[in-house]
N, C-alpha and C positions, 0 to 999 in steps of 0.2 A: 567462314571469314578467312581471308588470306592476308599475307603481308606482315608488316611489323607488329600489328596488334594481336595476331594469333599467338596463343600461348600453348606450347607443346608440353603435355603432361605424361609422366610415367606413374602408374599406380602399382604399388607393391604390397601385397597382403596375402598371407597363406590361406585365408578363408575365402574360398571361391565365391560364395554367395554375396558376401560383403563387397568384395572387389568388383564383382559384376554389377551389383546394384549401384555402386558409387560411379562406375564408369558410365552407366546408362544415364544417371542423373547429371553428371558433369557434361555429357554430350549434348544436353539441352541448352548449355551456355554457348552463345554464338562465338565467343572469342577463345574458348578452350577446346583443345583437341587431345584426346587420350591417344597417344601414339603407341603405347605399349603397356602390357601388364606383366607382373611377375609374382611368383608364389614363394620365393625364398630369397635369402640374402644374396647368395652368389648369382642367382638368376637376375635379381634386380640390378646388381653391379654390371654384369655382362650386357644386359639389355640397355641400360643407360648409356654405356660406352658405345653401343652399336647405333642407338636411335638418337642420342644427343638431345634429350628433352630440355626444355627451359626450366621446368620444376619437377622434382621427384618427390612424390608423396609416399612416404615409407612407413609401414607398420613397425612399431617398436619391436615386437616379438615375432621373429620369423625363423624358420629352419636355416641352419648353416651359419649365418651371421645375422645379428640383429640390425635394426634400422640405423642405429647410431654408428655401427661399424661401417655400414654401407655409405652413410653420409660422410664419414671421415675419409674413406677412400675416394669418394667423388670430389671432395674438396681439392685434392691434389691432381686427380686424374681427369676430372671434367669440371674445372673451376667455373665455367659459365652456367652450370646447372645449380639452381638454388634447391635446397633440400628442406623438407618438412617431415616431422614425425607425428603420426597419429597413434593413439594408444587407448586401450580400455582400462588400464591400471598403471598409470605412470607413478613412479616413486621419485622423491626428491633427487636421489642419486642419478636417476635416468635423465632428468632435466639438466642437471649440471654437466653430465657427460655429453648430452646433445649440444648444449651451447658451446662446450669446449671443442666439439667437432665441427663447428661452423653452421649448425642447423639454424634455419631462419625462422621456423615456427614449430611450436610444440603444442598440440591440441588433442582433446579427448575425442573418442569415436562417437560420442553423443552429439557432436556438432551437426547442425543441419547441412545438407548439401549446398544450399545457397550461401551459407556463411563460409563454408569451406572454399567455395569458388571465389568469394571476396578475398579471403586470406591468400589464396593462390595468386591472385592478381597483385595483392600488396607485396607479397614476397618477391614476385617477379620484378616489381618496381624497386626492389632493394630494401624494403622495410622488414621489420622483425615483429613477430607476434607470439606471445606466450600466454596460454590460458591463465586467467587470474587465479583460479583455485590451485592449479598446479604450481604457479609461482609462489603463492602463499605457503604451500606445503614445503617448498624448497627453502624459503626464508626461515620458516619455523624450525628447520633442522639445525640451524645455527652453524657456528664454526667448529671445526674439528678439534678435539682435545688431544689428538694423537700427534706425536712428533713424526717427522718424515721417516725416521728409521722404523718406528712402530707401525706406521701405515704400510711401509714396504714389506715388513715381515708378515703382517696380517694378510696382505694381498697374496703372498706366497702360501700362507696357511689355508687360504680359502678353498683350495682344491683338495684339502685333506692330506697334503704331503706330510710325512713324518718329520720330526725335529731334525734328524740327521740330514735329510735331503734339503730342508730349508736352510740349514747352516751351511751346507756345501754351496748352494746357489747364491747365498748372501756373503760368502767368504767370512763367516763368523764362527766362533766356537759354539757348540751346542748349548752350553750353559748360558752364554750371552744371549742366544736366541730365546731360551726359556725365560730369561729375565725380562727381555723386551716384550715378549708376548704376555707374560704375567701382568706387566704394567698396563698393557693395552686392555686386557680382559678386565682388570680392576677399574680402569677409567670408564669403561662402557657398561659396567655392571652386568657383564655376561657370565654365563655358566662355564664356558670354555673358549678356546681360541677360535673354534669354528663358528660358534654363535657370535663371538665378537666381530669376526670378519663379515658375517651376514648383516649385523647391525650397522657396521661402518659402511658397507656397500649401499645399503638402503638409504642411508643418510647422505650419501654422496661424498664420503670421506676417503674412499679408495679410488 
């Protein structure tokens, strides 16, 4: 099918079998055309900019950059392309990041190809779809108990950086950094700052 009704789709997934199977199934839909496939975040971004699809279906976890990072880049570099995230293990924090990046749909990989095609059409029409179970998980995560400064320092601590480095990057005294991180660790009931950062990230608070 050609003309205004045709929807050009980019598929990005680092698992070749899954990507290939999905492309074959979507090809059965008269109004959907898979114009490109990608196996990594950087490849997905470059391919999208070259092919200019209407909808980019992005795997959450990909080498290089994850699907949310690609969606965030496409929001400014290719605003006419709607983005969707598919995932086999979405966390509440991932959903919140995706919505903040302008993603139009967030769905599990357990979705049928027919249902995915329906959501692609809906997203192309300007609608939004979030899987109910993933949305419920995000809501149950609740609001963050962290102050903005605590969240900032936990974000810096997540990579395993030492206190001195975190203090230098945040322009704070090492003792002040320790106090903020200790407060964050206590609020989250974590064993240490690294565990606290992981908990906060999973709950969408970083």
